[in-house]
OpenMM code with the backbone's topology and positions (N, CA, C; nanometers):
from openmm import Vec3, app, unit

residues = "MET PRO VAL THR VAL ILE LEU ASP SER LEU ALA ALA THR ARG ALA ALA GLY LEU ALA LEU GLY ARG ALA LEU PRO ASP ARG ALA LEU VAL LEU LEU GLU GLY PRO MET GLY SER GLY LYS THR THR LEU ALA LYS ALA ILE CYS GLU ALA LEU GLY VAL GLU PRO ARG SER VAL ILE SER PRO THR TYR THR LEU VAL ASN VAL TYR PRO ARG GLY THR ALA ALA GLY GLY GLY THR VAL TYR HIS VAL ASP LEU TYR ARG LEU ARG ASP SER ASP ALA LEU LEU GLU LEU ASP ARG ASP ASP TRP MET HIS PRO ASN GLY VAL THR LEU ILE GLU TRP PRO ASP VAL ALA ALA PRO LEU LEU ALA GLY VAL ALA ALA LEU ALA LEU ARG LEU GLY ASP ALA GLY PRO GLU ARG ARG VAL LEU GLU ALA ALA ALA ALA ASP PRO ALA TYR ALA PRO ALA LEU ALA GLU LEU GLY GLY LEU PRO GLY ALA ALA VAL ALA PRO GLU SER PRO ALA".split()
positions = [
    Vec3(-0.7797, 1.5342, -0.5488),
    Vec3(-0.7887, 1.4182, -0.6341),
    Vec3(-0.6483, 1.3799, -0.6804),
    Vec3(-0.5808, 1.2910, -0.6109),
    Vec3(-0.4483, 1.2451, -0.6546),
    Vec3(-0.4568, 1.1732, -0.7891),
    Vec3(-0.3512, 1.1869, -0.8673),
    Vec3(-0.3436, 1.1245, -0.9993),
    Vec3(-0.2128, 1.0472, -1.0063),
    Vec3(-0.2188, 0.9276, -1.0643),
    Vec3(-0.1006, 0.8467, -1.0883),
    Vec3(-0.0924, 0.8198, -1.2375),
    Vec3(0.0275, 0.8399, -1.2942),
    Vec3(0.0486, 0.8161, -1.4370),
    Vec3(0.1705, 0.7268, -1.4524),
    Vec3(0.1577, 0.6229, -1.5341),
    Vec3(0.2722, 0.5396, -1.5701),
    Vec3(0.3380, 0.6030, -1.6919),
    Vec3(0.4651, 0.6343, -1.6797),
    Vec3(0.5424, 0.6955, -1.7877),
    Vec3(0.6351, 0.5889, -1.8444),
    Vec3(0.6089, 0.5456, -1.9678),
    Vec3(0.6853, 0.4348, -2.0236),
    Vec3(0.8001, 0.4777, -2.1137),
    Vec3(0.8260, 0.6086, -2.1205),
    Vec3(0.9351, 0.6572, -2.2043),
    Vec3(0.9671, 0.8024, -2.1686),
    Vec3(1.0786, 0.8520, -2.2223),
    Vec3(1.1104, 0.9937, -2.2055),
    Vec3(1.0030, 1.0796, -2.2719),
    Vec3(0.9498, 1.0312, -2.3836),
    Vec3(0.8442, 1.1054, -2.4529),
    Vec3(0.7201, 1.1174, -2.3646),
    Vec3(0.6881, 1.0133, -2.2894),
    Vec3(0.5729, 1.0182, -2.1993),
    Vec3(0.5990, 1.1143, -2.0839),
    Vec3(0.7230, 1.1174, -2.0349),
    Vec3(0.7591, 1.2114, -1.9284),
    Vec3(0.7479, 1.3544, -1.9801),
    Vec3(0.7957, 1.3772, -2.1010),
    Vec3(0.7859, 1.5097, -2.1622),
    Vec3(0.6393, 1.5485, -2.1806),
    Vec3(0.5564, 1.4559, -2.2276),
    Vec3(0.4138, 1.4849, -2.2470),
    Vec3(0.3471, 1.5228, -2.1150),
    Vec3(0.3840, 1.4538, -2.0071),
    Vec3(0.3280, 1.4861, -1.8751),
    Vec3(0.3704, 1.6262, -1.8334),
    Vec3(0.4972, 1.6596, -1.8535),
    Vec3(0.5464, 1.7927, -1.8184),
    Vec3(0.4800, 1.9026, -1.8998),
    Vec3(0.4616, 1.8785, -2.0292),
    Vec3(0.3941, 1.9775, -2.1140),
    Vec3(0.2504, 1.9983, -2.0683),
    Vec3(0.1809, 1.8883, -2.0373),
    Vec3(0.0424, 1.8981, -1.9908),
    Vec3(0.0349, 1.9775, -1.8606),
    Vec3(0.1259, 1.9482, -1.7686),
    Vec3(0.1283, 2.0209, -1.6413),
    Vec3(0.1569, 2.1685, -1.6636),
    Vec3(0.2593, 2.1978, -1.7410),
    Vec3(0.2988, 2.3364, -1.7634),
    Vec3(0.1885, 2.4206, -1.8244),
    Vec3(0.1107, 2.3621, -1.9130),
    Vec3(0.0000, 2.4356, -1.9768),
    Vec3(-0.1113, 2.4677, -1.8777),
    Vec3(-0.1218, 2.3898, -1.7693),
    Vec3(-0.2356, 2.4039, -1.6786),
    Vec3(-0.1994, 2.4632, -1.5418),
    Vec3(-0.0736, 2.4957, -1.5202),
    Vec3(-0.0346, 2.5494, -1.3892),
    Vec3(-0.0852, 2.6919, -1.3703),
    Vec3(-0.1239, 2.7268, -1.2474),
    Vec3(-0.1581, 2.8669, -1.2202),
    Vec3(-0.0322, 2.9535, -1.2279),
    Vec3(-0.0504, 3.0834, -1.2453),
    Vec3(0.0622, 3.1753, -1.2649),
    Vec3(0.1648, 3.1737, -1.1527),
    Vec3(0.1237, 3.1543, -1.0308),
    Vec3(0.2166, 3.1579, -0.9170),
    Vec3(0.2323, 3.0192, -0.8556),
    Vec3(0.2457, 2.9208, -0.9412),
    Vec3(0.2517, 2.7813, -0.8962),
    Vec3(0.3813, 2.7499, -0.8231),
    Vec3(0.3686, 2.6608, -0.7270),
    Vec3(0.4836, 2.6010, -0.6596),
    Vec3(0.4733, 2.4512, -0.6847),
    Vec3(0.5744, 2.3961, -0.7524),
    Vec3(0.5752, 2.2546, -0.7881),
    Vec3(0.6925, 2.1881, -0.7174),
    Vec3(0.6618, 2.0856, -0.6396),
    Vec3(0.7626, 2.0116, -0.5640),
    Vec3(0.7904, 1.8804, -0.6359),
    Vec3(0.9135, 1.8623, -0.6824),
    Vec3(0.9528, 1.7448, -0.7599),
    Vec3(1.0358, 1.6522, -0.6717),
    Vec3(0.9767, 1.5382, -0.6353),
    Vec3(1.0421, 1.4428, -0.5468),
    Vec3(1.0719, 1.3147, -0.6232),
    Vec3(1.1727, 1.2425, -0.5774),
    Vec3(1.2058, 1.1142, -0.6373),
    Vec3(1.3543, 1.0898, -0.6293),
    Vec3(1.3954, 0.9645, -0.6440),
    Vec3(1.5374, 0.9315, -0.6351),
    Vec3(1.6176, 0.9879, -0.7531),
    Vec3(1.7477, 0.9882, -0.7385),
    Vec3(1.8381, 1.0309, -0.8437),
    Vec3(1.8060, 0.9530, -0.9719),
    Vec3(1.7965, 1.0239, -1.0821),
    Vec3(1.7726, 0.9592, -1.2105),
    Vec3(1.6282, 0.9236, -1.2391),
    Vec3(1.5356, 0.9708, -1.1565),
    Vec3(1.3954, 0.9339, -1.1753),
    Vec3(1.3228, 1.0198, -1.2785),
    Vec3(1.3853, 1.1284, -1.3231),
    Vec3(1.3234, 1.2103, -1.4266),
    Vec3(1.2768, 1.3476, -1.3813),
    Vec3(1.3204, 1.3914, -1.2631),
    Vec3(1.2764, 1.5220, -1.2112),
    Vec3(1.3161, 1.6359, -1.3045),
    Vec3(1.4402, 1.6375, -1.3494),
    Vec3(1.4854, 1.7459, -1.4363),
    Vec3(1.4208, 1.7358, -1.5743),
    Vec3(1.4004, 1.6151, -1.6247),
    Vec3(1.3311, 1.5967, -1.7529),
    Vec3(1.1898, 1.6530, -1.7438),
    Vec3(1.1218, 1.6250, -1.6350),
    Vec3(0.9872, 1.6765, -1.6145),
    Vec3(0.9893, 1.8291, -1.6018),
    Vec3(1.0855, 1.8810, -1.5243),
    Vec3(1.0983, 2.0266, -1.5077),
    Vec3(1.1238, 2.0948, -1.6414),
    Vec3(1.2068, 2.0348, -1.7250),
    Vec3(1.2392, 2.0919, -1.8559),
    Vec3(1.1126, 2.1025, -1.9417),
    Vec3(1.0284, 1.9995, -1.9406),
    Vec3(0.9054, 2.0014, -2.0196),
    Vec3(0.8048, 2.1019, -1.9628),
    Vec3(0.7960, 2.1119, -1.8310),
    Vec3(0.7087, 2.2127, -1.7702),
    Vec3(0.7534, 2.3515, -1.8156),
    Vec3(0.8836, 2.3757, -1.8090),
    Vec3(0.9378, 2.5052, -1.8518),
    Vec3(0.9074, 2.5322, -1.9993),
    Vec3(0.9226, 2.4304, -2.0813),
    Vec3(0.8936, 2.4468, -2.2240),
    Vec3(0.7491, 2.4915, -2.2451),
    Vec3(0.6557, 2.4284, -2.1735),
    Vec3(0.5147, 2.4666, -2.1857),
    Vec3(0.4903, 2.6084, -2.1358),
    Vec3(0.5761, 2.6558, -2.0471),
    Vec3(0.5640, 2.7917, -1.9929),
    Vec3(0.6363, 2.8956, -2.0794),
    Vec3(0.6887, 2.8521, -2.1933),
    Vec3(0.7518, 2.9449, -2.2854),
    Vec3(0.9004, 2.9652, -2.2664),
    Vec3(0.9642, 2.8760, -2.1895),
    Vec3(1.1088, 2.8843, -2.1685),
    Vec3(1.1769, 2.7998, -2.2759),
    Vec3(1.2831, 2.8519, -2.3338),
    Vec3(1.3603, 2.7770, -2.4335),
    Vec3(1.4156, 2.6503, -2.3676),
    Vec3(1.3757, 2.5306, -2.4144),
    Vec3(1.4156, 2.4058, -2.3476),
    Vec3(1.5666, 2.3870, -2.3347),
    Vec3(1.6435, 2.4341, -2.4319),
    Vec3(1.7889, 2.4163, -2.4253),
    Vec3(1.8513, 2.4938, -2.3091),
    Vec3(1.7810, 2.5954, -2.2603),
    Vec3(1.8366, 2.6748, -2.1499),
    Vec3(1.8084, 2.6133, -2.0131),
    Vec3(1.7227, 2.5126, -2.0081),
    Vec3(1.6849, 2.4512, -1.8806),
    Vec3(1.7835, 2.3393, -1.8464),
    Vec3(1.8619, 2.3635, -1.7420),
    Vec3(1.9568, 2.2630, -1.6941),
    Vec3(1.9399, 2.2497, -1.5426),
    Vec3(1.9851, 2.1388, -1.4907),
    Vec3(1.9736, 2.1166, -1.3477),
    Vec3(2.0562, 2.2193, -1.2709),
    Vec3(1.9959, 2.2867, -1.1737),
    Vec3(2.0700, 2.3845, -1.0939),
    Vec3(2.1362, 2.3239, -0.9704),
    Vec3(2.1837, 2.2011, -0.9809),
    Vec3(2.2423, 2.1323, -0.8660),
    Vec3(2.3543, 2.2132, -0.8009),
    Vec3(2.4373, 2.2772, -0.8809),
    Vec3(2.5519, 2.3495, -0.8246),
    Vec3(2.5251, 2.4980, -0.8045),
    Vec3(2.4250, 2.5512, -0.8716),
    Vec3(2.3929, 2.6933, -0.8554),
    Vec3(2.2761, 2.7141, -0.7599),
    Vec3(2.2066, 2.6089, -0.7236),
    Vec3(2.0858, 2.6059, -0.6404),
    Vec3(1.9631, 2.6579, -0.7137),
    Vec3(1.9756, 2.7702, -0.7859),
    Vec3(1.8592, 2.8293, -0.8523),
    Vec3(1.8974, 2.8755, -0.9920),
    Vec3(1.8170, 2.8381, -1.0893),
    Vec3(1.8249, 2.8954, -1.2228),
    Vec3(1.6973, 2.9740, -1.2454),
    Vec3(1.7104, 3.0918, -1.3023),
    Vec3(1.5953, 3.1779, -1.3299),
    Vec3(1.5797, 3.1875, -1.4807),
    Vec3(1.4592, 3.1549, -1.5288),
    Vec3(1.4324, 3.1553, -1.6719),
    Vec3(1.3199, 3.2538, -1.7025),
    Vec3(1.3396, 3.3433, -1.7989),
    Vec3(1.2286, 3.4285, -1.8408),
    Vec3(1.1314, 3.3473, -1.9266),
    Vec3(1.0031, 3.3678, -1.9028),
    Vec3(0.9009, 3.3023, -1.9844),
    Vec3(0.8831, 3.3808, -2.1123),
    Vec3(0.8487, 3.3124, -2.2174),
    Vec3(0.8229, 3.3781, -2.3443),
    Vec3(0.6980, 3.4650, -2.3361),
    Vec3(0.6942, 3.5700, -2.4148),
    Vec3(0.5781, 3.6603, -2.4126),
    Vec3(0.4514, 3.5894, -2.4567),
    Vec3(0.4628, 3.4912, -2.5469),
    Vec3(0.3448, 3.4163, -2.5900),
    Vec3(0.2842, 3.3376, -2.4740),
    Vec3(0.3672, 3.3057, -2.3735),
    Vec3(0.3197, 3.2313, -2.2558),
    Vec3(0.2789, 3.3252, -2.1435),
    Vec3(0.2707, 3.4545, -2.1724),
    Vec3(0.2257, 3.5493, -2.0709),
    Vec3(0.3372, 3.6211, -1.9986),
    Vec3(0.4619, 3.5930, -2.0358),
    Vec3(0.5736, 3.6581, -1.9685),
    Vec3(0.5906, 3.6062, -1.8266),
    Vec3(0.6717, 3.6748, -1.7502),
    Vec3(0.6970, 3.6335, -1.6129),
    Vec3(0.8257, 3.5540, -1.6028),
    Vec3(0.8388, 3.4803, -1.4949),
    Vec3(0.9637, 3.4127, -1.4636),
    Vec3(0.9364, 3.2732, -1.4095),
    Vec3(1.0288, 3.1824, -1.4367),
    Vec3(1.0269, 3.0485, -1.3771),
    Vec3(1.1534, 3.0347, -1.2935),
    Vec3(1.1377, 2.9941, -1.1686),
    Vec3(1.2488, 2.9663, -1.0789),
    Vec3(1.2630, 2.8149, -1.0699),
    Vec3(1.3797, 2.7639, -1.1076),
    Vec3(1.4083, 2.6201, -1.1043),
    Vec3(1.5120, 2.5986, -0.9947),
    Vec3(1.4717, 2.5321, -0.8884),
    Vec3(1.5527, 2.5175, -0.7681),
    Vec3(1.5892, 2.3704, -0.7498),
    Vec3(1.7132, 2.3449, -0.7105),
    Vec3(1.7575, 2.2093, -0.6805),
    Vec3(1.8270, 2.2131, -0.5448),
    Vec3(1.7668, 2.1483, -0.4463),
    Vec3(1.8180, 2.1535, -0.3090),
    Vec3(1.8961, 2.0280, -0.2704),
    Vec3(1.9379, 1.9494, -0.3680),
    Vec3(2.0066, 1.8230, -0.3422),
    Vec3(2.1280, 1.8394, -0.2513),
    Vec3(2.2061, 1.9430, -0.2717),
    Vec3(2.3319, 1.9592, -0.1978),
    Vec3(2.3137, 2.0135, -0.0561),
    Vec3(2.1944, 2.0605, -0.0232),
    Vec3(2.1734, 2.1185, 0.1095),
    Vec3(2.1391, 2.0089, 0.2105),
    Vec3(2.1928, 2.0220, 0.3282),
    Vec3(2.1704, 1.9219, 0.4334),
    Vec3(2.0420, 1.9477, 0.5132),
    Vec3(2.0108, 2.0778, 0.5355),
    Vec3(1.8916, 2.1098, 0.6134),
    Vec3(1.8422, 2.2497, 0.5765),
    Vec3(1.7280, 2.2853, 0.6306),
    Vec3(1.6646, 2.4127, 0.5949),
    Vec3(1.7410, 2.5341, 0.6472),
    Vec3(1.8327, 2.5154, 0.7418),
    Vec3(1.9116, 2.6285, 0.7918),
    Vec3(1.9894, 2.6965, 0.6804),
    Vec3(2.0365, 2.6192, 0.5841),
    Vec3(2.1105, 2.6774, 0.4716),
    Vec3(2.0206, 2.7691, 0.3890),
    Vec3(1.8934, 2.7355, 0.3792),
    Vec3(1.7996, 2.8204, 0.3049),
    Vec3(1.7708, 2.9500, 0.3798),
    Vec3(1.7807, 2.9459, 0.5109),
    Vec3(1.7556, 3.0659, 0.5899),
    Vec3(1.8604, 3.1741, 0.5633),
    Vec3(1.9768, 3.1325, 0.5123),
    Vec3(2.0823, 3.2281, 0.4793),
    Vec3(2.0534, 3.3019, 0.3487),
    Vec3(1.9599, 3.2495, 0.2706),
    Vec3(1.9230, 3.3120, 0.1437),
    Vec3(1.7946, 3.3914, 0.1613),
    Vec3(1.7783, 3.4934, 0.0824),
    Vec3(1.6517, 3.5651, 0.0769),
    Vec3(1.5501, 3.4723, 0.0103),
    Vec3(1.4352, 3.4564, 0.0692),
    Vec3(1.3337, 3.3645, 0.0146),
    Vec3(1.3003, 3.3964, -0.1302),
    Vec3(1.3020, 3.5243, -0.1677),
    Vec3(1.2738, 3.5612, -0.3065),
    Vec3(1.3839, 3.5163, -0.4020),
    Vec3(1.4976, 3.4724, -0.3489),
    Vec3(1.6035, 3.4196, -0.4336),
    Vec3(1.5775, 3.2752, -0.4757),
    Vec3(1.4935, 3.2038, -0.4005),
    Vec3(1.4689, 3.0639, -0.4343),
    Vec3(1.3208, 3.0295, -0.4473),
    Vec3(1.2335, 3.1195, -0.4094),
    Vec3(1.0905, 3.0970, -0.4297),
    Vec3(1.0257, 3.2326, -0.4498),
    Vec3(0.9804, 3.2552, -0.5698),
    Vec3(0.9300, 3.3877, -0.6005),
    Vec3(0.7774, 3.3874, -0.6047),
    Vec3(0.7138, 3.4803, -0.5349),
    Vec3(0.5676, 3.4833, -0.5313),
    Vec3(0.5035, 3.5273, -0.6628),
    Vec3(0.5803, 3.5859, -0.7529),
    Vec3(0.5235, 3.6344, -0.8786),
    Vec3(0.5668, 3.5516, -0.9981),
    Vec3(0.6110, 3.4315, -0.9747),
    Vec3(0.6516, 3.3441, -1.0833),
    Vec3(0.6219, 3.1997, -1.0479),
    Vec3(0.6476, 3.1122, -1.1413),
    Vec3(0.6333, 2.9691, -1.1175),
    Vec3(0.7641, 2.9199, -1.0567),
    Vec3(0.7544, 2.8406, -0.9507),
    Vec3(0.8727, 2.7864, -0.8844),
    Vec3(0.8674, 2.6343, -0.8898),
    Vec3(0.9747, 2.5750, -0.9404),
    Vec3(0.9904, 2.4301, -0.9455),
    Vec3(1.1040, 2.3944, -0.8503),
    Vec3(1.0774, 2.3083, -0.7524),
    Vec3(1.1809, 2.2711, -0.6552),
    Vec3(1.2061, 2.1209, -0.6603),
    Vec3(1.3299, 2.0854, -0.7015),
    Vec3(1.3729, 1.9468, -0.6953),
    Vec3(1.4334, 1.9218, -0.5573),
    Vec3(1.4127, 1.8032, -0.5032),
    Vec3(1.4590, 1.7658, -0.3695),
    Vec3(1.4019, 1.8625, -0.2648),
    Vec3(1.2702, 1.8777, -0.2575),
    Vec3(1.2100, 1.9783, -0.1700),
    Vec3(1.2075, 1.9436, -0.0215),
    Vec3(1.2427, 1.8219, 0.0162),
    Vec3(1.2330, 1.7819, 0.1575),
    Vec3(1.3046, 1.8778, 0.2509),
    Vec3(1.4208, 1.9266, 0.2091),
    Vec3(1.4986, 2.0157, 0.2954),
    Vec3(1.4243, 2.1473, 0.3206),
    Vec3(1.3370, 2.1863, 0.2296),
    Vec3(1.2637, 2.3129, 0.2438),
    Vec3(1.1302, 2.2958, 0.3147),
    Vec3(1.0911, 2.1736, 0.3449),
    Vec3(0.9588, 2.1471, 0.4020),
    Vec3(0.9240, 2.2366, 0.5212),
    Vec3(1.0141, 2.2578, 0.6170),
    Vec3(0.9773, 2.3441, 0.7301),
    Vec3(0.9461, 2.4887, 0.6880),
    Vec3(1.0052, 2.5322, 0.5789),
    Vec3(0.9845, 2.6697, 0.5326),
    Vec3(0.8663, 2.6822, 0.4380),
    Vec3(0.8111, 2.5685, 0.3974),
    Vec3(0.6983, 2.5687, 0.3034),
    Vec3(0.5665, 2.5306, 0.3701),
    Vec3(0.5682, 2.5121, 0.5006),
    Vec3(0.4458, 2.4737, 0.5718),
    Vec3(0.3358, 2.5755, 0.5437),
    Vec3(0.2227, 2.5264, 0.5015),
    Vec3(0.1080, 2.6119, 0.4749),
    Vec3(0.1063, 2.6756, 0.3375),
    Vec3(0.2100, 2.6538, 0.2558),
    Vec3(0.2148, 2.7103, 0.1216),
    Vec3(0.1518, 2.6101, 0.0252),
    Vec3(0.0569, 2.6555, -0.0552),
    Vec3(-0.0097, 2.5682, -0.1513),
    Vec3(0.0892, 2.5235, -0.2574),
    Vec3(0.0920, 2.3929, -0.2846),
    Vec3(0.1875, 2.3394, -0.3806),
    Vec3(0.1281, 2.2184, -0.4516),
    Vec3(0.1842, 2.1908, -0.5669),
    Vec3(0.1559, 2.0681, -0.6402),
    Vec3(0.2731, 1.9752, -0.6136),
    Vec3(0.2471, 1.8634, -0.5482),
    Vec3(0.3514, 1.7662, -0.5162),
    Vec3(0.3559, 1.6597, -0.6249),
    Vec3(0.4738, 1.6429, -0.6840),
    Vec3(0.4955, 1.5407, -0.7864),
    Vec3(0.6025, 1.4455, -0.7357),
    Vec3(0.5706, 1.3169, -0.7325),
    Vec3(0.6671, 1.2161, -0.6874),
    Vec3(0.6891, 1.1192, -0.8028),
    Vec3(0.8156, 1.1082, -0.8434),
    Vec3(0.8539, 1.0145, -0.9488),
    Vec3(0.9195, 0.8935, -0.8858),
    Vec3(0.8880, 0.7751, -0.9375),
    Vec3(0.9470, 0.6529, -0.8863),
    Vec3(0.9625, 0.5500, -0.9954),
    Vec3(1.0256, 0.4405, -0.9635),
    Vec3(1.0518, 0.3323, -1.0572),
    Vec3(0.9266, 0.2462, -1.0719),
    Vec3(0.8930, 0.2129, -1.1959),
    Vec3(0.7784, 0.1253, -1.2218),
    Vec3(0.8199, 0.0076, -1.3093),
    Vec3(0.9475, -0.0273, -1.3060),
    Vec3(0.9964, -0.1380, -1.3874),
    Vec3(1.0976, -0.0894, -1.4884),
    Vec3(1.1483, -0.1799, -1.5712),
    Vec3(1.2493, -0.1426, -1.6703),
    Vec3(1.1996, -0.0301, -1.7628),
    Vec3(1.2761, 0.0776, -1.7642),
    Vec3(1.2468, 0.1924, -1.8516),
    Vec3(1.1120, 0.2593, -1.8247),
    Vec3(1.0503, 0.2308, -1.7112),
    Vec3(0.9201, 0.2899, -1.6790),
    Vec3(0.9289, 0.3651, -1.5478),
    Vec3(0.8531, 0.4730, -1.5396),
    Vec3(0.8441, 0.5534, -1.4185),
    Vec3(0.6970, 0.5675, -1.3806),
    Vec3(0.6746, 0.5919, -1.2547),
    Vec3(0.5411, 0.6241, -1.2086),
    Vec3(0.5454, 0.7681, -1.1572),
    Vec3(0.4474, 0.8464, -1.1955),
    Vec3(0.4345, 0.9846, -1.1508),
    Vec3(0.3085, 0.9939, -1.0669),
    Vec3(0.3255, 1.0324, -0.9408),
    Vec3(0.2124, 1.0534, -0.8510),
    Vec3(0.2016, 1.2030, -0.8270),
    Vec3(0.0822, 1.2563, -0.8468),
    Vec3(0.0608, 1.4004, -0.8317),
    Vec3(-0.0543, 1.4247, -0.7356),
    Vec3(-0.0365, 1.5241, -0.6485),
    Vec3(-0.1420, 1.5583, -0.5535),
    Vec3(-0.1290, 1.7047, -0.5142),
    Vec3(-0.2421, 1.7646, -0.4848),
    Vec3(-0.2465, 1.9029, -0.4362),
    Vec3(-0.3773, 1.9222, -0.3618),
    Vec3(-0.3704, 1.9919, -0.2508),
    Vec3(-0.4904, 2.0210, -0.1734),
    Vec3(-0.5602, 2.1472, -0.2243),
    Vec3(-0.4844, 2.2388, -0.2800),
    Vec3(-0.5387, 2.3675, -0.3246),
    Vec3(-0.6123, 2.3508, -0.4578),
    Vec3(-0.7362, 2.4004, -0.4681),
    Vec3(-0.8128, 2.3859, -0.5921),
    Vec3(-0.7503, 2.4565, -0.7124),
    Vec3(-0.6564, 2.5471, -0.6907),
    Vec3(-0.5898, 2.6138, -0.8027),
    Vec3(-0.5140, 2.5138, -0.8903),
    Vec3(-0.4803, 2.3980, -0.8325),
    Vec3(-0.4051, 2.2970, -0.9070),
    Vec3(-0.4958, 2.1922, -0.9720),
    Vec3(-0.6269, 2.2039, -0.9551),
    Vec3(-0.7200, 2.1075, -1.0144),
    Vec3(-0.7044, 2.0964, -1.1661),
    Vec3(-0.6877, 2.2071, -1.2399),
    Vec3(-0.6683, 2.1926, -1.3858),
    Vec3(-0.5427, 2.1120, -1.4212),
    Vec3(-0.4348, 2.1299, -1.3467),
    Vec3(-0.3124, 2.0546, -1.3733),
    Vec3(-0.3340, 1.9059, -1.3459),
    Vec3(-0.4012, 1.8744, -1.2363),
    Vec3(-0.4307, 1.7344, -1.2056),
    Vec3(-0.5231, 1.6742, -1.3108),
    Vec3(-0.6189, 1.7519, -1.3585),
    Vec3(-0.7101, 1.7039, -1.4630),
    Vec3(-0.6343, 1.6758, -1.5926),
    Vec3(-0.5386, 1.7623, -1.6268),
    Vec3(-0.4568, 1.7393, -1.7471),
    Vec3(-0.3796, 1.6088, -1.7346),
    Vec3(-0.3198, 1.5859, -1.6190),
    Vec3(-0.2480, 1.4597, -1.5970),
    Vec3(-0.3424, 1.3407, -1.6038),
    Vec3(-0.4608, 1.3561, -1.5460),
    Vec3(-0.5588, 1.2481, -1.5454),
    Vec3(-0.6065, 1.2088, -1.6836),
    Vec3(-0.5892, 1.2974, -1.7810),
    Vec3(-0.6297, 1.2685, -1.9182),
    Vec3(-0.5215, 1.2025, -2.0019),
    Vec3(-0.4032, 1.1839, -1.9471),
    Vec3(-0.2929, 1.1236, -2.0218),
    Vec3(-0.3073, 0.9720, -2.0278),
    Vec3(-0.2520, 0.9093, -2.1317),
    Vec3(-0.2498, 0.7626, -2.1359),
    Vec3(-0.1749, 0.7080, -2.0149),
    Vec3(-0.2257, 0.6028, -1.9574),
    Vec3(-0.1611, 0.5412, -1.8419),
    Vec3(-0.1959, 0.6078, -1.7104),
    Vec3(-0.2951, 0.6974, -1.7113),
    Vec3(-0.3314, 0.7701, -1.5895),
    Vec3(-0.4415, 0.6976, -1.5137),
    Vec3(-0.4341, 0.7084, -1.3823),
    Vec3(-0.5392, 0.6590, -1.2945),
    Vec3(-0.5679, 0.7696, -1.1944),
    Vec3(-0.6940, 0.8030, -1.1806),
    Vec3(-0.7344, 0.9099, -1.0890),
    Vec3(-0.7924, 0.8438, -0.9657),
    Vec3(-0.7396, 0.8814, -0.8489),
    Vec3(-0.7915, 0.8266, -0.7234),
    Vec3(-0.9285, 0.8858, -0.6969),
    Vec3(-1.0211, 0.8055, -0.6458),
    Vec3(-1.1534, 0.8597, -0.6135),
    Vec3(-1.1453, 0.9637, -0.5021),
    Vec3(-1.2382, 1.0568, -0.5054),
    Vec3(-1.2463, 1.1587, -0.3990),
    Vec3(-1.2744, 1.0878, -0.2672),
    Vec3(-1.2072, 1.1290, -0.1628),
    Vec3(-1.2353, 1.0716, -0.0323),
    Vec3(-1.3569, 1.1421, 0.0262),
    Vec3(-1.4398, 1.0697, 0.0992),
    Vec3(-1.5589, 1.1314, 0.1557),
    Vec3(-1.5223, 1.2378, 0.2581),
    Vec3(-1.5958, 1.3442, 0.2574),
    Vec3(-1.5674, 1.4560, 0.3499),
    Vec3(-1.6328, 1.4357, 0.4839),
] * unit.nanometer
topology = app.Topology()
chain = topology.addChain("A")
for resn in residues:
    res = topology.addResidue(resn, chain)
    for name in ("N", "CA", "C"):
        topology.addAtom(name, app.Element.getBySymbol(name[0]), res)
């Protein structure tokens, strides 16, 4: 069930991220797509906040590729991996890294600019989030996932103001 939400402010983007973060499964993989300046890092910061990560510690890992954040104990502990693949040209560069360095099976992984990793993520269940322009100071957030583990996150987004839920396609 794809969900589309119109985000008319930074506060709306933060609210979407908080809603998502509260509903993500423990070993979630979230793919954040969209042009430069579309709000990917703002959304990632709010997701991390909902997962118990101190928001001030969440910064774009454009130059480090991966930032690792410990989750607060109130949020169940664990780890959040925040990955930014903007600087990589192709998936060969990722092959030089240990997969556990950029995608951890026992934590939540957020990947900005995930296209470069697509060949290495084939068959991995993920929540795809695409941010785009919806006019002056407005963004559109499109969310989709095939795996039922992400249904609660999609439902949370579907309950936000400005949300539209696509009808189920016939099987």
